[in-house]
DSSP file (Angstrom, degrees, kcal/mol; ACC not computed):
  #  RESIDUE AA STRUCTURE BP1 BP2  ACC     N-H-->O    O-->H-N    N-H-->O    O-->H-N    TCO  KAPPA ALPHA  PHI   PSI    X-CA   Y-CA   Z-CA
    1    1 A X              0   0    0      0, 0.0    27,-0.0     0, 0.0    30,-0.0   0.000 360.0 360.0 360.0 133.1   56.5   93.6  160.2
    2    2 A X        +     0   0    0      2,-0.0     2,-0.4    63,-0.0     0, 0.0   0.476 360.0  89.7 -92.6  -3.9   53.2   95.4  159.4
    3    3 A X        -     0   0    0      4,-0.0     2,-0.3    65,-0.0    62,-0.0  -0.806  57.8-174.1 -96.8 134.9   54.3   96.4  155.9
    4    4 A X    >   -     0   0    0     -2,-0.4     3,-1.7     1,-0.0    19,-0.3  -0.794  36.5 -81.6-122.2 165.5   53.6   94.0  153.0
    5    5 A X  T 3  S+     0   0    0     -2,-0.3    19,-0.2     1,-0.2     3,-0.1  -0.473 117.0  26.2 -66.0 132.4   54.4   93.9  149.3
    6    6 A X  T 3  S+     0   0    0     17,-2.1    -1,-0.2     1,-0.3     2,-0.1   0.247  88.0 133.5  98.3 -11.9   52.0   96.0  147.4
    7    7 A X    <   -     0   0    0     -3,-1.7    16,-2.1    15,-0.1     2,-0.5  -0.426  57.7-124.5 -69.3 144.3   51.1   98.4  150.2
    8    8 A X  E     -A   22   0A   0     63,-0.4    63,-3.1    14,-0.2     2,-0.3  -0.816  38.8-178.1 -88.6 125.7   51.1  102.1  149.5
    9    9 A X  E     -AB  21  70A   0     12,-3.0    12,-2.0    -2,-0.5     2,-0.4  -0.845  24.3-141.9-126.7 161.6   53.5  103.9  151.9
   10   10 A X  E     -AB  20  69A   0     59,-2.6    59,-2.0    -2,-0.3     2,-0.3  -0.980  25.9-122.2-121.2 134.0   54.6  107.4  152.8
   11   11 A X  E     - B   0  68A   0      8,-2.5     7,-2.7    -2,-0.4    57,-0.2  -0.602  24.2-176.3 -79.5 130.5   58.2  108.1  153.8
   12   12 A X        +     0   0    0     55,-3.7     2,-0.3    -2,-0.3    56,-0.2   0.702  63.9  20.3 -98.8 -24.7   58.5  109.8  157.2
   13   13 A X  S    S+     0   0    0     54,-0.9     3,-0.3     3,-0.1    -1,-0.2  -0.974  89.4  44.4-146.4 156.5   62.3  110.5  157.4
   14   14 A X  S >  S-     0   0    0     -2,-0.3     3,-1.3     1,-0.2    -3,-0.0  -0.541  99.9 -43.4 106.8-172.3   65.3  110.8  155.2
   15   15 A X  T 3  S+     0   0    0      1,-0.3    -1,-0.2    -2,-0.2     0, 0.0   0.722 135.5  50.2 -69.3 -21.4   66.1  112.6  151.9
   16   16 A X  T >  S+     0   0    0     -3,-0.3     3,-1.8     3,-0.1    -5,-0.3  -0.050  79.2 158.5-105.6  30.4   62.8  111.4  150.3
   17   17 A X  T <   +     0   0    0     -3,-1.3    -5,-0.2     1,-0.3     3,-0.1  -0.302  65.0  19.5 -61.3 132.2   60.6  112.6  153.3
   18   18 A X  T 3  S+     0   0    0     -7,-2.7    -1,-0.3     1,-0.3     2,-0.1   0.259  93.9 124.0  94.4 -12.6   57.0  113.1  152.3
   19   19 A X    <   -     0   0    0     -3,-1.8    -8,-2.5    -9,-0.1     2,-0.3  -0.449  48.5-144.6 -81.9 156.8   57.1  111.0  149.1
   20   20 A X  E     +A   10   0A   0    -10,-0.2     2,-0.3    -2,-0.1   -10,-0.2  -0.903  28.7 143.0-122.3 150.3   54.7  108.1  148.4
   21   21 A X  E     -A    9   0A   0    -12,-2.0   -12,-3.0    -2,-0.3     2,-0.3  -0.960  44.2 -91.8-167.0 177.8   55.3  104.8  146.7
   22   22 A X  E     -A    8   0A   0     -2,-0.3    14,-2.9   -14,-0.2     2,-0.3  -0.833  39.1-111.6-107.9 147.0   54.5  101.1  146.7
   23   23 A X  E     +C   35   0B   0    -16,-2.1   -17,-2.1    -2,-0.3    12,-0.2  -0.589  34.8 172.7 -77.0 129.0   56.5   98.4  148.5
   24   24 A X  E     +     0   0B   0     10,-3.0     2,-0.3     1,-0.4    -1,-0.2   0.760  66.3  18.0-105.1 -34.9   58.2   96.1  146.0
   25   25 A X  E     -C   34   0B   0      9,-1.3     9,-2.8   -21,-0.1     2,-0.4  -0.996  60.8-156.9-139.7 141.6   60.5   94.0  148.3
   26   26 A X  E     -C   33   0B   0     -2,-0.3     2,-0.7     7,-0.2     7,-0.2  -0.981   1.9-162.2-118.3 134.4   60.4   93.3  152.1
   27   27 A X  E  >> -C   32   0B   0      5,-3.3     5,-2.1    -2,-0.4     4,-0.8  -0.867  11.5-179.2-112.3  94.4   63.6   92.2  154.0
   28   28 A X  T  45S+     0   0    0     -2,-0.7     3,-0.5     1,-0.2    -1,-0.2   0.867  76.0  53.0 -66.7 -39.9   62.2   90.8  157.2
   29   29 A X  T  45S+     0   0    0      1,-0.2    -1,-0.2     2,-0.1    -2,-0.0   0.835 117.8  37.9 -66.9 -30.3   65.5   89.8  158.9
   30   30 A X  T  45S-     0   0    0     -3,-0.3    -1,-0.2     2,-0.2    -2,-0.2   0.479 105.5-126.3 -97.2  -4.6   66.9   93.3  158.3
   31   31 A X  T  <5 +     0   0    0     -4,-0.8    34,-2.2    -3,-0.5     2,-0.3   0.913  67.7 126.9  57.9  45.5   63.6   95.2  159.1
   32   32 A X  E   < -CD  27  64B   0     -5,-2.1    -5,-3.3    32,-0.3     2,-0.3  -0.927  42.7-160.7-131.6 154.4   63.9   97.0  155.7
   33   33 A X  E     -CD  26  63B   0     30,-2.9    30,-2.9    -2,-0.3     2,-0.6  -0.958  16.4-134.4-132.1 154.0   61.7   97.6  152.7
   34   34 A X  E     -C   25   0B   0     -9,-2.8   -10,-3.0    -2,-0.3    -9,-1.3  -0.950  23.8-162.0-107.3 122.2   62.3   98.6  149.1
   35   35 A X  E >   -C   23   0B   0     -2,-0.6     3,-1.7    26,-0.4     2,-0.3  -0.871  26.9-107.0-107.8 137.0   59.9  101.3  147.9
   36   36 A X  T 3  S+     0   0    0    -14,-2.9   -14,-0.2    -2,-0.4     3,-0.1  -0.428 101.7   1.2 -65.1 121.5   59.4  102.0  144.2
   37   37 A X  T 3  S+     0   0    0     -2,-0.3     2,-0.4     1,-0.3    -1,-0.3   0.541 107.7 111.9  81.5   6.9   61.0  105.4  143.2
   38   38 A X  S <  S+     0   0    0     -3,-1.7    -1,-0.3     1,-0.2    -3,-0.3  -0.905  73.4   9.3-117.4 144.4   62.3  106.0  146.7
   39   39 A X  S    S-     0   0    0     -2,-0.4    22,-2.5     1,-0.2     2,-0.4   0.922  76.9-177.2  59.1  52.4   66.0  106.1  148.0
   40   40 A X  E     -E   60   0C   0     -3,-0.2     2,-0.3    20,-0.2    20,-0.2  -0.686   0.9-177.6 -83.9 128.3   67.5  106.0  144.5
   41   41 A X  E     -E   59   0C   0     18,-2.8    18,-2.7    -2,-0.4     2,-0.5  -0.895  25.7-119.7-125.6 155.5   71.3  105.8  144.5
   42   42 A X  E     -E   58   0C   0     -2,-0.3     2,-0.5    16,-0.2    16,-0.2  -0.815  26.1-167.1 -96.8 133.5   73.9  105.7  141.8
   43   43 A X  E     -E   57   0C   0     14,-3.6    14,-3.0    -2,-0.5     2,-0.5  -0.977  15.4-137.7-123.6 128.3   76.2  102.7  141.6
   44   44 A X  E     -E   56   0C   0     -2,-0.5     2,-0.4    12,-0.2    12,-0.2  -0.735  24.2-166.7 -86.7 126.1   79.3  102.6  139.5
   45   45 A X  E     -E   55   0C   0     10,-3.2    10,-2.1    -2,-0.5     2,-0.2  -0.923  13.8-138.9-118.0 135.9   79.7   99.2  137.7
   46   46 A X        -     0   0    0     -2,-0.4     8,-0.3     8,-0.2     5,-0.2  -0.584  40.5 -92.4 -81.9 153.7   82.8   97.8  135.9
   47   47 A X        +     0   0    0      6,-0.3     5,-0.3    -2,-0.2     2,-0.2  -0.431  65.2 143.4 -64.5 142.3   82.2   96.0  132.6
   48   48 A X        -     0   0    0      3,-2.9     6,-0.1    -2,-0.1    -1,-0.0  -0.796  63.5 -66.1-156.6-163.0   81.8   92.2  133.2
   49   49 A X  S    S+     0   0    0     -2,-0.2     3,-0.3     1,-0.2    -2,-0.0   0.920 130.9  36.3 -68.5 -44.3   79.9   89.2  131.9
   50   50 A X  S    S+     0   0    0      1,-0.3     2,-0.6     2,-0.1    -1,-0.2   0.867 128.0  35.6 -77.9 -35.9   76.5   90.4  133.1
   51   51 A X        +     0   0    0     -5,-0.2    -3,-2.9     1,-0.1    -1,-0.3  -0.859  67.4 177.6-120.8  95.9   77.0   94.1  132.3
   52   52 A X  S    S+     0   0    0     -2,-0.6    -1,-0.1    -3,-0.3    -5,-0.1   0.822  80.0  40.2 -72.0 -31.6   79.2   94.4  129.2
   53   53 A X  S    S-     0   0    0      1,-0.2    -6,-0.3    -6,-0.1    -1,-0.2   0.813  87.8-163.8 -89.5 -30.0   79.2   98.2  129.0
   54   54 A X        +     0   0    0     -8,-0.3     2,-0.2    -6,-0.1    -8,-0.2  -0.399  28.5 128.0  75.2-160.6   79.6   99.1  132.6
   55   55 A X  E     -E   45   0C   0    -10,-2.1   -10,-3.2    -2,-0.1     2,-0.6  -0.704  63.6 -31.1 113.4-163.2   78.8  102.7  133.7
   56   56 A X  E     -E   44   0C   0     -2,-0.2     2,-0.4   -12,-0.2   -12,-0.2  -0.880  55.4-169.4-103.1 120.6   76.6  104.3  136.3
   57   57 A X  E     -E   43   0C   0    -14,-3.0   -14,-3.6    -2,-0.6     2,-0.5  -0.868  15.8-139.2-109.3 142.4   73.4  102.5  137.2
   58   58 A X  E     +E   42   0C   0     -2,-0.4     2,-0.3   -16,-0.2   -16,-0.2  -0.901  30.4 173.1 -99.7 124.6   70.6  103.9  139.3
   59   59 A X  E     -E   41   0C   0    -18,-2.7   -18,-2.8    -2,-0.5     2,-0.6  -0.883  33.5-115.5-129.5 160.3   69.1  101.4  141.8
   60   60 A X  E     -E   40   0C   0     -2,-0.3     2,-0.3   -20,-0.2   -20,-0.2  -0.860  30.6-156.0 -96.5 122.4   66.6  101.6  144.7
   61   61 A X        -     0   0    0    -22,-2.5   -26,-0.4    -2,-0.6     2,-0.1  -0.674  23.3-101.9 -95.1 153.9   68.1  100.9  148.1
   62   62 A X        -     0   0    0     -2,-0.3     2,-0.3   -28,-0.1   -28,-0.2  -0.383  31.9-156.5 -72.0 151.3   66.1   99.6  151.0
   63   63 A X  E     -D   33   0B   0    -30,-2.9   -30,-2.9    -2,-0.1     5,-0.1  -0.895  29.9 -89.2-124.4 158.0   65.0  101.9  153.9
   64   64 A X  E >   -D   32   0B   0     -2,-0.3     3,-1.7   -32,-0.2   -32,-0.3  -0.327  29.8-125.8 -69.8 146.5   64.1  101.0  157.5
   65   65 A X  G >  S+     0   0    0    -34,-2.2     3,-1.5     1,-0.3    -1,-0.1   0.788 107.0  64.4 -62.8 -29.9   60.6  100.1  158.3
   66   66 A X  G 3  S+     0   0    0    -35,-0.3    -1,-0.3     1,-0.3   -34,-0.1   0.634  95.2  61.1 -71.8 -10.8   60.3  102.7  161.0
   67   67 A X  G <  S+     0   0    0     -3,-1.7   -55,-3.7   -55,-0.1   -54,-0.9   0.349  99.0  66.0 -95.7   5.4   60.8  105.4  158.4
   68   68 A X  E <   -B   11   0A   0     -3,-1.5     2,-0.4   -57,-0.2   -57,-0.2  -0.916  61.6-158.0-125.9 154.8   57.6  104.5  156.4
   69   69 A X  E     -B   10   0A   0    -59,-2.0   -59,-2.6    -2,-0.3     2,-0.3  -0.999  24.2-119.7-132.5 133.3   53.9  104.6  157.2
   70   70 A X  E     -B    9   0A   0     -2,-0.4     2,-0.6   -61,-0.2   -61,-0.3  -0.543  23.0-143.5 -72.5 130.8   51.2  102.6  155.5
   71   71 A X        -     0   0    0    -63,-3.1   -63,-0.4    -2,-0.3     2,-0.3  -0.848  13.8-145.3 -96.5 123.5   48.6  104.7  153.8
   72   72 A X        -     0   0    0     -2,-0.6     2,-0.3   -65,-0.1   -65,-0.0  -0.657  25.2-103.8 -88.1 144.6   45.1  103.3  154.1
   73   73 A X        -     0   0    0     -2,-0.3     2,-0.2     1,-0.1    -1,-0.1  -0.501  39.7-122.2 -64.6 128.0   42.6  103.7  151.2
   74   74 A X        -     0   0    0     -2,-0.3     2,-0.3     1,-0.1    -1,-0.1  -0.535  21.4-124.6 -77.2 140.2   40.1  106.4  152.1
   75   75 A X        -     0   0    0     -2,-0.2     2,-0.6     1,-0.0    -1,-0.1  -0.633  19.2-124.1 -84.2 138.5   36.5  105.3  152.1
   76   76 A X        -     0   0    0     -2,-0.3     2,-0.4     2,-0.0    -1,-0.0  -0.722  28.4-152.1 -82.1 124.6   34.2  107.3  150.0
   77   77 A X        -     0   0    0     -2,-0.6     2,-0.6     2,-0.0    -1,-0.0  -0.803   7.3-138.0-101.5 139.8   31.4  108.6  152.1
   78   78 A X        -     0   0    0     -2,-0.4     2,-0.4     0, 0.0    -2,-0.0  -0.858  22.9-156.7 -94.6 121.0   27.9  109.4  150.8
   79   79 A X        -     0   0    0     -2,-0.6     2,-0.3     1,-0.0    -2,-0.0  -0.771  15.7-119.7-102.1 144.4   26.6  112.5  152.3
   80   80 A X        -     0   0    0     -2,-0.4     2,-0.5     1,-0.0    -1,-0.0  -0.634  25.4-155.8 -79.0 135.0   22.9  113.5  152.6
   81   81 A X        -     0   0    0     -2,-0.3     2,-0.3     0, 0.0    -1,-0.0  -0.955  15.2-126.8-115.2 128.6   22.0  116.6  150.8
   82   82 A X        -     0   0    0     -2,-0.5     2,-0.4     1,-0.1    -2,-0.0  -0.558  24.1-130.8 -75.4 133.0   19.0  118.6  151.9
   83   83 A X        -     0   0    0     -2,-0.3     2,-0.3     1,-0.0    -1,-0.1  -0.680  14.9-135.1 -87.4 135.0   16.6  119.3  149.1
   84   84 A X        -     0   0    0     -2,-0.4     2,-0.2     1,-0.1    -1,-0.0  -0.619  29.6-102.7 -83.3 147.0   15.4  122.8  148.7
   85   85 A X        -     0   0    0     -2,-0.3    -1,-0.1     1,-0.1     0, 0.0  -0.481  23.3-156.4 -70.0 140.2   11.7  123.3  148.1
   86   86 A X        +     0   0    0     -2,-0.2     2,-0.4     2,-0.0    -1,-0.1   0.583  64.2  98.9 -94.4 -11.1   10.8  124.0  144.4
   87   87 A X        -     0   0    0      1,-0.0     2,-0.6     2,-0.0    -2,-0.1  -0.627  56.2-163.3 -80.0 128.5    7.6  125.8  145.2
   88   88 A X        -     0   0    0     -2,-0.4     2,-0.4     2,-0.0    -2,-0.0  -0.955   6.8-150.0-114.0 122.7    7.8  129.5  145.2
   89   89 A X        -     0   0    0     -2,-0.6     2,-0.3     1,-0.0    -2,-0.0  -0.737  15.2-128.9 -92.9 136.3    5.0  131.4  146.8
   90   90 A X    >   -     0   0    0     -2,-0.4     3,-0.9     1,-0.1     2,-0.3  -0.613  25.3-116.0 -82.9 141.6    4.1  134.8  145.5
   91   91 A X  T 3  S+     0   0    0     -2,-0.3     3,-0.1     1,-0.2    -1,-0.1  -0.605  95.6  23.1 -77.5 133.5    3.9  137.5  148.0
   92   92 A X  T 3  S+     0   0    0     -2,-0.3     2,-0.3     1,-0.3    -1,-0.2   0.187  90.1 116.7 100.7 -16.3    0.5  139.1  148.4
   93   93 A X    <   -     0   0    0     -3,-0.9     2,-0.4     2,-0.0    -1,-0.3  -0.686  41.0-174.6 -88.8 138.7   -1.6  136.2  147.1
   94   94 A X        -     0   0    0     -2,-0.3     2,-0.4    -3,-0.1    -3,-0.0  -0.983  25.5-121.2-130.9 144.4   -4.0  134.6  149.5
   95   95 A X              0   0    0     -2,-0.4    -2,-0.0     1,-0.1     0, 0.0  -0.697 360.0 360.0 -82.2 130.4   -6.2  131.5  149.0
   96   96 A X              0   0    0     -2,-0.4    -1,-0.1     0, 0.0     0, 0.0   0.382 360.0 360.0-117.7 360.0   -9.9  132.3  149.4
């Protein structure tokens, strides 16, 4: 898998197509990744020992690796700027 934890990725397919986020978890055996803020689903939970109140929780579900693309950091390029001459010659004057 070419995607690692901490990589910035862009979603290529699905309901969140075009969104960007960072990878938080990779599931190598299943070829899936969990991306922060992507593929959020609502899960209904009953009250229990860990969750005393219960209710509707929003969680991030994993998406398949083939549906994401790693975004590489763009390099800042230094461009050469041509300097304009600062001398202005007056029209009509001649050196003698």
